C-alpha positions in Angstrom: -83.4 -88.3 -6.8 -80.2 -88.0 -9.4 -78.0 -91.2 -8.7 -77.4 -93.0 -5.4 -78.1 -89.6 -3.2 -81.3 -87.6 -3.2 -79.2 -84.3 -1.9 -75.6 -83.1 -1.8 -74.4 -80.8 0.3 -70.9 -79.1 1.2 -70.0 -79.0 4.9 -66.4 -77.8 6.7 -66.3 -81.4 9.2 -63.7 -81.9 11.8 -61.3 -84.7 11.0 -60.9 -87.2 13.6 -57.5 -85.6 15.2 -59.4 -83.0 16.2 -60.7 -83.3 19.8 -64.1 -81.2 18.4 -64.5 -84.1 16.0 -64.5 -86.1 18.8 -67.0 -84.6 20.6 -69.3 -83.8 18.0 -69.7 -88.1 17.1 -70.5 -88.6 20.7 -72.6 -86.1 21.1 -74.7 -86.6 17.5 -74.0 -90.4 18.0 -73.3 -90.5 14.4 -69.4 -90.5 12.4 -70.6 -88.7 8.7 -66.6 -89.5 8.5 -67.2 -93.5 8.6 -70.8 -93.6 7.8 -71.2 -95.3 11.4 -73.8 -95.1 14.5 -71.9 -94.6 17.8 -73.2 -94.8 21.2 -73.8 -91.6 22.7 -71.4 -90.1 24.9 -71.8 -89.0 28.7 -72.0 -85.5 29.1 -71.5 -84.5 33.4 -72.6 -81.3 33.8 -75.6 -81.5 31.0 -79.4 -82.3 32.3 -81.2 -82.3 29.0 -81.8 -85.3 27.2 -79.4 -85.3 24.5 -81.3 -88.0 21.8 -84.6 -85.0 22.0 -82.9 -81.9 21.6 -80.8 -83.5 18.1 -83.5 -85.2 16.2 -82.5 -83.1 13.4 -79.1 -82.8 14.1 -77.9 -85.9 14.5 -78.3 -87.1 10.6 -76.1 -83.9 9.6 -73.3 -85.3 11.7 -71.2 -82.8 13.2 -70.2 -79.9 10.7 -70.6 -76.5 10.1 -72.5 -75.3 6.6 -70.8 -74.3 3.7 -73.4 -75.0 0.9 -76.7 -76.5 2.3 -78.1 -79.8 1.0 -79.7 -79.2 -2.5 -81.3 -81.1 -4.8 -79.6 -81.4 -8.7 -81.5 -80.3 -11.3 -83.1 -82.8 -14.1 -79.7 -84.5 -16.6 -76.8 -83.7 -13.4 -75.2 -86.5 -11.3 -72.8 -86.7 -8.5 -70.3 -86.1 -11.0 -71.0 -82.5 -11.9 -70.9 -82.0 -8.3 -67.6 -83.2 -8.1 -66.1 -82.0 -11.2 -67.3 -78.5 -10.0 -66.0 -78.7 -7.1 -62.6 -79.5 -8.4 -62.5 -76.2 -9.9 -63.6 -74.5 -7.7 -61.1 -75.7 -4.6 -58.3 -74.8 -6.9 -58.7 -71.3 -6.4 -59.2 -71.3 -2.7 -56.3 -71.2 -0.7 -56.7 -72.4 3.3 -56.9 -70.2 6.2 -56.8 -70.0 9.7 -60.5 -70.3 11.1 -61.5 -67.8 13.7 -61.6 -69.2 17.2 -65.1 -70.7 17.8 -67.5 -69.8 20.2 -70.8 -71.2 21.9 -74.2 -69.3 20.9 -78.0 -69.1 20.2 -78.7 -68.1 17.2 -81.8 -67.6 15.1 -84.3 -69.9 15.7 -83.5 -70.7 19.0 -80.5 -73.3 17.8 -77.4 -73.6 20.5 -74.3 -73.6 18.3 -70.4 -73.0 17.4 -70.2 -69.8 15.6 -67.1 -67.8 15.1 -66.1 -65.0 17.3 -65.4 -62.7 14.5 -66.0 -62.1 10.9 -63.8 -63.7 8.5 -63.3 -62.5 4.6 -61.5 -65.6 3.7 -64.5 -67.5 4.8 -66.9 -65.5 3.6 -65.5 -65.6 0.3 -65.2 -69.8 0.4 -68.6 -69.9 1.3 -69.7 -67.2 -1.3 -67.4 -69.0 -3.8 -69.0 -72.2 -3.3 -72.2 -71.2 -3.5 -71.4 -69.6 -7.0 -70.0 -73.1 -8.6 -73.2 -75.0 -7.2 -76.0 -72.5 -8.3 -76.2 -74.3 -11.8 -76.5 -77.5 -10.5 -79.1 -76.6 -7.8 -82.4 -77.1 -8.6 -84.0 -74.9 -6.3 -85.3 -71.4 -7.7 -82.6 -69.1 -7.2 -84.7 -66.4 -6.5 -85.4 -67.8 -3.0 -83.9 -67.8 0.0 -81.2 -70.2 0.6 -81.9 -73.6 2.5 -81.8 -73.4 6.4 -81.0 -77.3 6.6 -84.7 -77.1 8.7 -84.2 -74.8 10.9 -86.8 -72.3 11.8 -87.1 -68.6 11.6 -85.9 -66.6 13.9 -87.5 -64.9 16.9 -88.7 -61.2 16.3 -86.5 -59.0 18.7 -88.1 -57.0 21.5 -89.0 -53.2 20.5 -85.7 -52.4 22.4 -84.1 -54.4 20.1 -83.0 -57.6 23.0 -85.2 -60.5 22.7 -87.6 -61.4 25.2 -86.1 -62.8 28.6 -82.5 -62.4 27.5 -80.9 -59.7 29.8 -77.2 -58.6 30.8 -74.4 -60.8 29.6 -76.5 -63.4 28.1 -76.8 -60.6 25.6 -73.3 -61.3 24.0 -74.2 -65.1 23.5 -77.0 -64.1 21.1 -76.1 -64.5 17.8 -79.4 -63.1 15.4 -78.6 -64.3 11.6 -81.3 -63.0 9.0 -83.6 -66.1 7.9 -81.4 -65.4 4.2 -78.4 -65.8 6.5 -79.1 -69.0 8.3 -77.4 -70.9 5.9 -74.0 -69.3 6.9 -71.2 -71.2 8.5 -72.2 -72.2 11.8 -71.9 -75.9 13.8 -75.2 -76.5 15.3 -75.6 -78.6 18.6 -79.2 -78.6 19.1 -82.4 -78.4 17.0 -84.8 -75.2 17.5 -85.6 -75.4 21.4 -86.9 -72.5 23.6 -84.7 -69.7 24.0 -84.6 -70.5 27.7 -83.8 -74.1 26.9 -81.4 -73.3 24.0 -79.4 -70.8 26.9 -79.7 -73.9 29.6 -77.8 -76.1 27.1 -75.2 -73.5 26.0 -74.3 -72.5 29.4 -73.9 -76.5 30.3 -71.8 -77.1 27.6 -69.4 -74.5 28.2 -67.3 -75.8 30.7 -66.6 -78.9 28.3 -66.0 -77.1 25.1 -64.0 -74.0 25.7 -60.6 -76.0 26.2 -60.9 -77.3 22.8 -62.3 -74.3 21.5 -59.3 -72.1 22.4 -57.3 -74.4 19.8 -55.9 -72.8 17.0 -57.5 -74.5 13.6 -57.0 -74.4 10.2 -59.9 -74.6 8.0 -57.9 -76.8 5.3 -60.7 -78.8 3.4 -64.3 -78.9 2.8 -66.3 -82.4 2.4 -69.1 -83.3 -0.1 -71.8 -84.8 1.4 -74.6 -86.9 0.0 -77.9 -87.5 1.7 -79.8 -90.5 1.0 -83.2 -89.3 2.2 -86.0 -90.6 3.6 -84.5 -89.6 7.2 -81.1 -91.6 7.1 -77.7 -89.4 7.7 -75.5 -87.8 5.5 -72.5 -89.2 5.4 -68.6 -87.7 3.5 -68.3 -89.1 0.4 -65.3 -87.0 -0.7 -62.9 -84.4 1.2 -61.0 -81.7 -1.2 -57.9 -80.0 0.2 -57.5 -76.4 0.1 -53.6 -75.4 -1.1 -51.6 -73.4 0.9 -50.8 -70.9 -1.7 -52.6 -70.0 -5.0 -51.8 -71.8 -8.3 -52.6 -70.3 -11.9 -53.3 -72.7 -14.6 -50.8 -72.1 -17.1 -48.9 -73.7 -20.3 -45.6 -74.9 -20.2 -43.6 -76.4 -23.3 -42.4 -79.8 -23.2 -39.3 -80.9 -25.4 -40.3 -83.2 -28.6 -39.0 -84.4 -31.8 -42.1 -82.2 -33.2 -43.6 -78.4 -32.9 -44.0 -77.0 -29.3 -46.8 -78.7 -27.3 -48.2 -76.6 -24.7 -49.7 -78.7 -21.8 -51.6 -77.1 -19.4 -50.0 -77.7 -15.7 -51.0 -76.7 -11.9 -48.8 -75.9 -9.3 -47.1 -72.7 -9.9 -47.4 -70.5 -7.3 -47.9 -66.7 -6.9 -47.7 -64.4 -4.7 -49.7 -65.2 -1.2 -52.7 -63.0 -0.5 -53.0 -62.0 3.2 -56.0 -64.8 4.0 -53.0 -67.1 3.7 -51.8 -67.7 7.4 
């Protein structure tokens, strides 16, 4: 164990002002922002046993994975993670998050996923992953961790998973095992395919009004995992810039030779990922 936490992670955790965040705290019974247990909410129309289908999910709180939980290499500590995030966040611009939709992903997990590809989102995941790689104790020739979720079921010969027909196919997202850590917001542990779809359909009336709201991804959260089955919590939030910044050097007037000091905040042209 390195420092006070067994593992660290980088998640997107909706802020409490977002109705989706309030739903997530009520659904999981854990507020990662404040590190507090909360009373589970009542969800009209949901017939499944919520604690029973969220035994793994609850301790992570309601989140989307940017960098899945990882152990630090020997000699590294929390400061190393914070420093790496400080450096990389300067390079990333806030962007509009594609509308989220309900889906069933590999391992039969009901989850929220972006309804379309987003280059800015992919770049964020990749860049944070690159920054954390030198700190990660895991061998880098292996697939990234999947947050404990099982490998996806094999599709049937016709390309459709057994028991899935008609409109259900549009709600099925098959993430390859190596991609299962990519941006998604798990709502359940791995379930049977039938129960996963049942949960998704029962949650649809509750979540659809929230999913239509526009959202910007303007910060990421450093998470601490204390281990031994205890829940993760937000250690620090890192705000993304509205415009890219360039590290530069500006002279300051003085009575001796010119002294160059590094400054931040010189704006450069916004890219097409800034909304």
